[in-house]
N, C-alpha and C positions, 0 to 999 in steps of 0.2 A: 504493499500499499504506499502511495506517495500522495503527500498534501502540498500543493503549490499555493504556498502563502507568503510569496515573495514580493508582496507590496507592489512598488512601481515597477518591479521586474517580472509581475506574475505572467503578463501575457508574452513576454520574451523567454521565460521558461516553457511555458506550454507550446510555444511555437516549435521549440527544441524537439518535442514529441509530436509535432505535425497537427497540434491542436490550436485553433484561433479562438482567443478569447476577447469580448467586447468591452475593453478596458482602456482607459486613457489616463496616464498619471498628469497632474496639473500641479502648478505651484500654490501653495497657500502660506500665507504670512501672518506674523504677528508680532507684537512688541510687547516689553514689560517696562513700566516706567521705574524710575528710582521712587524712593519711600515717598508718599504724599500725606502729609497731616490729616488726620481724620479718617484715613482709610483702614478699614479693621477687617481681621480674618472671617468673621461671621457675616459680613455684609453679603447679600445675595448675589448670585450669578445673574447677569441681565442680558437678554437678547432685545434688540431692536429690530423688529422685524421687517419694517420697511427698508432699513439701509442694509439688513443683513450683516449685521455685526454683533460682536458679544463681548462683554466686559466684566472682569471678576477680580477678586483681590489675588495679589501674587506678590511674595516677598516684601510686603510693606507698600507696595504700589499696586498699580492696575495692569492687567492684562488685556490687551485690545487686540482683536483679530476680526477679519471680516471676509466677505465674498465679493470680489470685484466682478464687473461685467464682463471683461475680457480677460480671463486668466492665461497666464502663460503655459501653453502645453509642453510638455516635457518629453514628448517622442511618442509618434502612433504605435510604434512598436513595442513600447515599454522604455524604461530608462536603460542606457547604453550600459555594457559591462565595464565595471571600474568605476561607475559614477560614485561620487561622495556627496553627500549632503551639504558638507561644508563648503563644496564648490558651487552651490546653487546661487545663481545671480539673484540678488535681493533688489526691491525697489521700495524704499521708504515712501515714495510720493504717492503710491497707491493707497497706503495706509492713512497718510495725511489728508488725502482727499475724503476717505471715508470719515476721519475724524471731524472733517468740516460740516459733514452732513449730520452729525449727532452731537455737535459742541454745546448746543443748547441744553441738552440733558446732562453731559459730562464736561462742563467748561475746564475744568482741571487738565483735562488731556490736551487741551490746545497747546499749553505753554510747559506741560511737564517734561522732564529731561527723561530721555530714554536709556535704559540700562541695558537692555537686550533686545535684539532684532533678529528673528530668526524665520527660517521658512522650511516648509515639508513638501512631499511629493505624494499626496493622496491620490488614490486611483478613483476615478468617476466611471460611472457605468451609464448607458443611454436613458434608463428609467430612475435613475437616482437611488436605487436599490442594492445592497450587497449581492455578490455571487458566492454561493456557499452550495457545496455538495458534491454529488458525481459529476465527472465529466464524461460525456457520451462519446464513444468512439475508441476509448482505451481504457480497459478494465483495471481497477485498482487505483486509477487516478482520481483525485478530489482536489477542489479548490476552495479557498478562503480568502476572498479578496473583495476588491470593489467597495470599500469601506465608505467611500464618500464623505470623508472626513469625519467619520463616526467611529473609527477603529477602537479608540480607548473603551467607549462605552457598549461596544457590541462585542468586543472580544471574549468575555468570560461567557456568556450565553452561546456564542458562536462555537467556541472551542467545546463546550461541553455537547451541544447538539451534534456536531460533526463526529465527534468521538463516538457517540451513541450511533449515528448512522454507520460508521465504519465498522463497528464492533458487533452491533446488534441486526444491522440491516434496516433500522428504522429509528426514527427520532421523534421527540415530542418537544416542541412543535415539529410538523412535518416540513421539511426543507424544500419540498418540490416547487412551490411558490417563488422560491428565490433561487432556484437552481439556473445554470447556465442554460438550459434546455427551454426556458421560457423565451429566449430570443429566436428560436428556431434553428434550421440547419443552412438556411440560405446564406450565400456569401454576403458580407456587409461592404458598402462602400467605403473606404478609409476616410473620405472627407465627410460624408454623412455621418459616420459614426464619431468623428471628432466633434462636428456641430452638436450633436445631441449630447453628448458627455459635457462640453462646454456650457451648454444651455443648463444642464442640471445643476452645474456648480454655481453659475452666475446668480446673484441674489437668492442664495441657496434657501433662506427662510420664506421666500413668498411662493414657493412651490406647493 
């Protein structure tokens, strides 16, 4: 049994076995400010839906991240071999633009000093849902990917359900609705796949 849970490399790993998976890695960015007076650990996590941004406490300051309209696509075939997240090109201007949209709600963000600016490479799918389960066409191959920027929250349940499927042949909940088979076997136009995945990322909270 093999589980392809290679994140941004998932599609490239599957392609090595002759399997095409509809996944596109895109750039996601966030920053963490230096400490801000009055910001406390128990203050709530906030999502501002119209702007598709999130804000929460982190290290005495605020973590701010969001979903831009035109994210950078990091490769239609998946991340290249040898790629390192540390080499990901970042653009603070994108986040500054999102801050401007919500500054009336979080004025402290406008002038706060930034302690950390980082990015990641989450995988997006054409319908905005993960791909989890058996991969048709190759017995013993399973996939756990397409987190759509929800990997940390999904991973415990996804890991347990997939383990049950591998060991027992079934899981609760049933993973069929989020298996790759939902996309059918027809070849996918690369440009159309990219457009669909980008659309799912853009302004994520408004879907």
